[in-house]
C-alpha positions in Angstrom: 3.0 11.0 13.2 1.9 14.5 14.3 4.4 16.7 13.5 2.5 19.0 11.4 -1.3 18.4 13.2 -1.8 20.5 17.0 -3.7 18.3 18.8 -5.2 19.4 22.9 -5.1 16.8 24.5 -7.2 16.1 28.0 -6.9 12.8 29.2 -9.3 11.3 30.8 -8.5 11.1 34.6 -10.2 7.6 35.0 -10.1 5.1 32.5 -12.8 2.4 31.6 -10.4 -0.6 30.9 -10.2 -2.4 33.8 -14.3 -3.1 34.0 -14.8 -3.5 30.1 -15.0 -7.3 29.7 -12.7 -8.2 26.6 -14.8 -11.3 26.3 -17.8 -10.2 25.6 -17.5 -7.4 22.5 -20.5 -6.6 21.0 -19.7 -5.0 17.9 -20.2 -1.1 18.2 -21.3 -0.9 21.8 -17.9 -0.6 23.5 -16.0 2.6 23.3 -12.4 3.7 24.7 -11.8 6.4 27.1 -11.5 9.3 24.7 -12.7 10.4 21.3 -11.3 13.5 18.9 -13.3 16.3 17.8 -12.6 19.4 15.1 -14.6 22.0 13.8 -15.0 23.7 10.1 -15.6 27.1 10.8 -14.6 30.3 8.7 -13.3 28.0 5.7 -10.7 25.9 7.9 -10.4 23.3 10.2 -9.7 23.8 13.6 -9.6 23.1 17.5 -8.5 19.6 17.0 -8.6 18.0 20.4 -8.3 14.2 22.2 -11.0 14.0 25.1 -12.6 12.2 27.0 -15.6 10.2 25.5 -19.1 11.5 26.4 -21.7 13.3 25.2 -21.6 16.5 23.2 -23.6 19.5 23.3 -25.6 20.3 20.1 -28.5 22.6 18.6 -31.4 20.7 18.5 -32.0 22.8 14.8 -28.4 21.6 13.2 -29.0 20.9 9.7 -27.7 17.2 10.1 -30.6 16.3 11.9 -32.9 17.9 9.7 -31.6 17.6 6.1 -28.9 14.9 6.1 -25.5 16.3 5.9 -23.9 13.7 8.0 -21.5 10.4 6.7 -18.7 8.2 8.0 -16.0 5.7 7.3 -15.0 2.4 8.9 -11.6 1.5 9.7 -9.6 -1.1 12.3 -6.4 -0.7 14.1 -4.7 -4.2 15.1 -1.9 -5.1 17.7 0.6 -7.0 16.1 2.4 -10.1 18.5 5.3 -8.0 19.4 2.9 -5.2 20.8 3.0 -3.0 18.0 -0.2 -1.5 16.3 -1.0 -1.1 12.9 -4.0 0.9 11.1 -5.2 -0.8 7.9 -5.2 1.2 4.9 -6.2 4.7 6.5 -5.1 6.2 3.2 -7.6 4.4 1.2 -10.3 5.4 3.7 -9.4 9.0 3.8 -9.7 9.1 0.0 -13.3 7.9 0.3 -13.9 10.1 3.0 -13.9 12.9 0.9 -15.5 11.4 -2.0 -18.5 11.2 0.6 -18.0 14.9 1.7 -17.9 16.3 -1.8 -20.8 13.9 -3.0 -23.1 16.0 0.4 -21.2 19.4 -0.1 -19.6 19.3 2.8 -16.0 20.4 3.1 -12.6 17.8 2.7 -10.5 17.3 5.4 -6.8 16.7 4.2 -6.0 13.3 3.8 -2.3 13.6 5.9 -4.8 15.3 8.4 -7.6 12.5 8.6 -5.0 10.0 9.1 -3.0 11.7 11.7 -6.0 12.5 13.9 -7.0 8.9 13.3 -3.4 7.8 14.3 -2.7 10.0 17.6 -6.4 8.7 18.7 -5.2 4.8 18.6 -1.9 6.0 20.0 -3.5 7.0 23.0 -6.3 4.3 23.7 -3.9 1.7 22.1 -4.5 -0.4 25.2 -7.7 -1.0 24.3 -7.0 -2.8 21.3 -7.8 -6.7 21.6 -5.3 -9.4 21.8 -7.4 -12.3 20.5 -7.7 -13.6 17.0 -10.6 -12.3 14.9 -10.4 -9.3 17.2 -9.3 -5.4 16.6 -10.0 -1.9 17.0 -13.0 -0.3 15.3 -12.6 3.2 13.9 -15.3 5.2 13.6 -14.2 9.0 11.8 -17.5 10.8 10.9 -18.6 14.4 9.9 -22.2 16.3 10.4 -23.5 20.1 9.6 -23.9 21.7 12.4 -25.5 25.1 11.6 -28.6 25.5 13.8 -30.1 26.9 10.1 -33.4 25.0 9.1 -33.1 25.9 5.3 -32.5 23.2 2.3 -29.0 24.6 2.0 -25.5 23.4 2.7 -23.8 24.1 6.2 -21.4 26.6 6.8 -20.1 24.6 9.7 -19.4 21.2 10.8 -17.8 18.6 13.2 -15.6 16.1 12.7 -15.2 13.1 15.3 -13.6 9.6 16.0 -14.7 7.4 17.6 -12.7 3.6 18.5 -13.5 0.9 20.5 -12.8 -2.9 20.9 -14.8 -5.7 18.7 -15.0 -9.0 18.2 -16.2 -10.8 15.0 -19.3 -9.3 13.2 -20.5 -12.0 11.8 -20.4 -15.0 14.2 -21.4 -17.7 11.4 -21.6 -18.2 7.4 -24.7 -15.9 5.7 -28.0 -16.9 4.3 -28.5 -13.7 1.8 -31.5 -13.0 0.0 -31.9 -11.2 -3.3 -33.7 -8.1 -2.6 -35.8 -7.2 -6.0 -38.5 -4.8 -4.7 -36.5 -2.4 -2.1 -33.6 -0.3 -3.8 -30.6 0.7 -1.8 -29.3 3.4 -4.7 -30.0 4.7 -8.0 -27.8 5.8 -10.4 -27.1 9.7 -10.4 -27.7 9.0 -6.5 -25.3 8.8 -4.0 -24.9 4.9 -3.3 -20.9 5.0 -3.1 -21.0 7.5 -0.5 -21.1 6.3 2.8 -23.9 8.4 3.8 -25.8 8.2 6.8 -29.3 8.4 4.5 -28.2 5.4 2.7 -27.9 2.9 5.9 -31.2 4.7 7.6 -33.3 3.7 4.3 -31.8 0.2 4.2 -33.2 -0.9 7.4 -37.0 -1.6 7.0 -36.1 -4.2 3.4 -33.6 -5.4 6.2 -35.8 -6.0 9.4 -38.2 -7.8 6.5 -35.4 -10.0 5.5 -34.3 -10.8 9.1 -37.8 -11.7 10.3 -37.7 -14.1 6.8 -34.8 -15.8 8.6 -32.2 -14.5 6.5 -29.1 -12.6 7.8 -27.8 -10.0 4.8 -29.5 -8.8 1.6 -28.1 -8.6 -1.8 -29.3 -5.6 -3.3 -29.8 -5.0 -6.8 -30.0 -2.5 -9.6 -32.8 0.1 -8.8 -33.8 0.2 -12.7 -35.0 -3.4 -13.2 -33.6 -5.5 -10.5 -31.6 -7.9 -12.6 -28.1 -7.4 -11.6 -26.1 -7.8 -8.2 -25.0 -4.5 -6.9 -24.0 -5.4 -3.2 -24.7 -6.7 0.5 -25.9 -5.0 3.8 -23.0 -4.6 5.3 -20.0 -5.6 2.8 -19.2 -5.6 -1.1 -20.3 -9.1 -2.8 -18.0 -11.2 -4.5 -18.2 -14.1 -6.3 -15.6 -17.3 -7.8 -17.5 -18.3 -11.0 -16.3 -20.7 -12.9 -12.7 -19.9 -11.7 -12.9 -15.6 -12.0 -13.0 -13.6 -9.0 -16.7 -11.3 -9.8 -17.8 -8.2 -8.5 -19.9 -5.5 -9.4 -18.1 -2.2 -10.8 -17.5 0.3 -8.2 -19.6 3.0 -9.5 -22.3 5.6 -8.1 -24.4 3.1 -6.7 -21.3 0.9 -5.5 -19.4 1.6 -2.7 -15.9 1.3 -3.1 -14.6 -1.0 -0.5 -11.1 -1.1 1.0 -11.2 -4.7 1.6 -13.1 -5.3 -1.8 -10.0 -3.4 -3.0 -7.9 -5.8 -1.0 -9.1 -8.9 -2.4 -8.7 -8.0 -6.0 -5.5 -7.1 -5.3 -4.3 -10.5 -3.9 -6.0 -12.1 -6.2 -4.6 -10.6 -9.3 -1.6 -11.4 -7.0 -2.0 -15.0 -7.5 -2.8 -15.3 -11.0 -6.4 -15.2 -10.5 -8.6 -13.4 -13.3 -10.7 -10.8 -12.2 -14.0 -8.8 -13.7 -15.6 -5.8 -12.3 -18.7 -5.8 -14.4 -22.4 -6.2 -14.2 -23.2 -9.4 -12.5 -26.7 -10.6 -13.0 -28.6 -12.3 -10.9 -29.4 -14.9 -13.8 -26.2 -16.3 -14.0 -25.2 -16.2 -10.0 -28.5 -18.7 -9.9 -27.2 -21.0 -13.1 -23.9 -20.8 -11.4 -25.7 -22.1 -8.0 -27.5 -25.0 -9.9 -24.7 -26.5 -12.1 -21.4 -26.0 -9.7 -19.2 -23.5 -11.0 -20.1 -20.9 -8.2 -17.7 -22.4 -5.8 -17.1 -19.5 -4.0 -19.3 -16.3 -2.5 -18.7 -14.0 0.2 -18.8 -10.3 2.1 -15.9 -8.2 1.9 -15.9 -5.1 4.2 -14.1 -3.7 7.0 -16.8 -4.5 9.6 -17.1 -8.0 7.9 -14.0 -8.7 7.2 -14.4 -11.7 4.9 -18.1 -13.3 5.7 -19.0 -16.6 3.8 -22.4 -17.1 2.2 -24.2 -20.5 3.2 -27.2 -19.8 0.7 -28.8 -17.4 -1.8 -32.5 -17.3 -1.8 -34.3 -15.4 -5.0 -38.1 -15.3 -5.5 -38.6 -17.6 -2.6 -35.9 -20.5 -3.4 -33.0 -21.0 -1.6 -29.6 -22.4 -3.4 -27.3 -23.7 -1.0 -23.4 -23.2 -1.8 -20.8 -25.7 -0.4 -19.5 -26.0 3.4 -17.8 -22.3 3.6 -14.9 -24.9 5.5 -13.8 -26.5 1.5 -13.4 -23.1 -0.1 -10.1 -23.0 -1.5 -10.4 -18.6 -2.5 -12.1 -17.3 0.5 -9.9 -19.2 2.8 -6.8 -18.1 1.8 -7.7 -14.7 1.7 -8.7 -14.6 5.1 -6.0 -16.1 6.4 -3.5 -13.7 3.9 -5.2 -10.8 5.3 -5.3 -11.7 8.8 -1.3 -12.6 8.7 -0.9 -9.4 7.1 -3.2 -7.2 9.6 -1.6 -8.9 12.5 2.1 -8.6 11.5 2.7 -12.5 10.7 3.5 -11.9 7.4 6.0 -9.2 5.3 3.4 -6.3 4.6 4.3 -6.1 0.6 1.5 -3.8 -0.9 2.4 -1.4 2.6 -1.2 -1.7 4.1 -0.1 -1.3 7.3 0.0 2.2 8.8 2.3 1.8 12.0 1.4 3.6 15.0 
């Protein structure tokens, strides 16, 4: 896996593994012993190093802090019953990583180096991968600008870092979601399709307001008319409406989710019609009223398959069927788990073995 990538490795003298409570893994708060760091300087990537997890020294003038040149990815690794380790579809994340880099005027990282660097870090800290059901090793590759310069211009230097840590389920129950018709996540011509840090910063206020009203997630709508469904705060929104799998088309306002793509591939395997198109609020609410909306869920790396229990719009809440009775999303989740944890044949070649 590291035949072409020269990585300096400095292992920690004292592992934190024994002191980690694997029965209590709040998402995104527990990190493994090591991290990977690399620099972009003089037009090339260099200084790839795996070293003990810990603080890094940075100038307070780095342009990422002032002008937002920063983005990330989210991936998971899984432990199989025989002890083998797989990373789920990192090649797709590599492609999207570079789409984000392009949009933010940042340098691309060759796809093979992206995958190799992640695999090398996972290999060193493979003992951190939980063996429990619904648990995984979360992988967070990210890049940010490092020029100490207060000027609105692309940086000439960047840092690439990968953090990893064990996680349990992102959501613990089916979701109450609210269709957002005032605030906007992304606009046409913007950077909604990139996993830019700023996209998430701007979503926090409306998400907090929704949480104060008792909702678990927002469903964002188009910025122009607020008539069409786009995506949820932590996942792509997907619906089984009148027997068809329907989701918003991945375009410049929609994140091209890896789990979204995987669900679409499985649906097509099973002979289910898939429509990637504009999804109007009106047809969604009508489907909830007449019973044709038989499944609704968020699809994302962190969320995996997150069932939607109810959808609220203009002050009215529409309750959907019991998630435990839904055939499609339950089958998707079970199939994904079987592939990721090595319990069934990986016919699509989605597992990257470490």
